[in-house]
C-alpha positions as CSV (number, residue, x, y, z in Angstrom):
1,M,-1.7,130.8,-17.1
2,S,-5.3,131.6,-17.7
3,S,-7.0,131.8,-21.1
4,L,-8.2,135.1,-22.5
5,K,-11.9,134.1,-22.0
6,S,-11.5,134.5,-18.2
7,E,-9.8,137.9,-18.5
8,R,-11.3,141.2,-19.6
9,V,-9.6,142.0,-22.8
10,K,-10.8,145.1,-24.6
11,R,-9.4,144.3,-28.1
12,V,-6.7,142.6,-30.1
13,K,-4.3,144.9,-31.9
14,F,-1.7,143.9,-34.5
15,A,1.8,145.4,-34.4
16,E,3.1,146.7,-37.8
17,H,5.2,143.6,-38.3
18,A,2.2,141.3,-37.7
19,H,0.1,143.2,-40.3
20,G,2.8,142.5,-42.9
21,K,2.8,138.8,-42.1
22,F,-0.7,138.2,-43.7
23,A,0.6,139.1,-47.2
24,L,3.9,137.4,-46.8
25,L,2.4,134.1,-45.7
26,R,-0.2,134.3,-48.5
27,K,2.7,134.3,-51.0
28,Y,3.9,131.0,-49.5
29,G,0.4,129.4,-49.7
30,F,-0.7,130.0,-46.1
31,E,-4.1,131.7,-45.9
32,I,-4.2,133.1,-42.3
33,D,-6.5,136.0,-41.5
34,E,-7.2,138.1,-38.4
35,S,-10.0,135.9,-37.2
36,T,-7.8,132.9,-37.3
37,V,-5.1,134.7,-35.2
38,R,-7.8,135.8,-32.7
39,C,-9.1,132.2,-32.5
40,V,-5.6,130.9,-31.7
41,I,-5.2,133.5,-28.9
42,E,-8.7,132.9,-27.5
43,N,-8.6,129.1,-27.6
44,P,-5.0,127.8,-27.8
45,S,-4.2,124.2,-27.7
46,R,-1.0,125.2,-26.0
47,L,0.0,128.4,-24.3
48,D,3.6,129.1,-23.3
49,S,5.3,132.2,-22.0
50,R,8.6,133.9,-22.6
51,G,9.1,136.8,-20.3
52,N,6.1,139.1,-20.9
53,Q,5.2,137.5,-24.1
54,L,2.7,134.7,-24.5
55,L,3.0,132.0,-27.3
56,A,-0.3,130.5,-28.3
57,L,-0.4,127.5,-30.5
58,K,-3.3,125.8,-32.3
59,P,-3.6,123.3,-35.1
60,M,-4.4,124.7,-38.6
61,D,-4.6,121.5,-40.6
62,Q,-3.2,117.9,-40.5
63,E,0.4,119.1,-40.9
64,H,0.5,122.7,-39.6
65,A,-0.3,124.7,-36.6
66,V,-0.3,128.5,-36.1
67,R,2.0,130.0,-33.4
68,V,1.1,133.5,-32.2
69,F,3.4,135.7,-30.1
70,H,1.4,138.3,-28.2
71,E,1.4,140.3,-25.0
72,K,-1.2,141.9,-22.8
73,V,-0.8,145.7,-22.7
74,N,-3.3,147.7,-20.7
75,H,-6.1,145.1,-21.0
76,N,-5.4,144.9,-24.8
77,I,-3.7,142.1,-26.6
78,V,-0.9,143.1,-29.0
79,V,0.0,140.5,-31.6
80,I,3.7,140.8,-32.2
81,T,4.0,138.1,-34.9
82,F,2.6,134.8,-36.0
83,Y,3.6,132.0,-38.3
84,P,2.8,128.4,-39.3
85,V,4.8,125.6,-37.8
86,K,4.9,121.8,-38.3
87,R,2.6,120.2,-35.8
88,V,4.9,117.3,-35.2
89,R,7.7,119.7,-34.0
90,F,5.4,121.1,-31.3
91,H,3.5,117.9,-30.5
92,V,0.0,119.3,-31.2
C-alpha cells in the first residue's frame, strides 16, 4: 500500500456520518478537527485495508490514537468515519 503523498489526490471529502463525529467526540472530550483527520490520512503510523476501505492510524497523545476509515473514489478521498482508540490495543 502506498501513502497518499505518492498518489494524486484532488481532495478529502467527509461523508455525512463523518461530519457528525466531530461534535459527538467533542462531547466526550476528544477535540479532533478536519486537519487532524487529514494528517492521519496523509501520514499514518499504520495503514491497513478492509476490502476497498483503508484504515489509517496515528497516535494522538500518550494514551490515544485516531483511526480513520476512508476510501479512494475518483482520485478523491472520502472519509467514512473516524474515532479515537487506545494506543496499546493497536500497538502504536
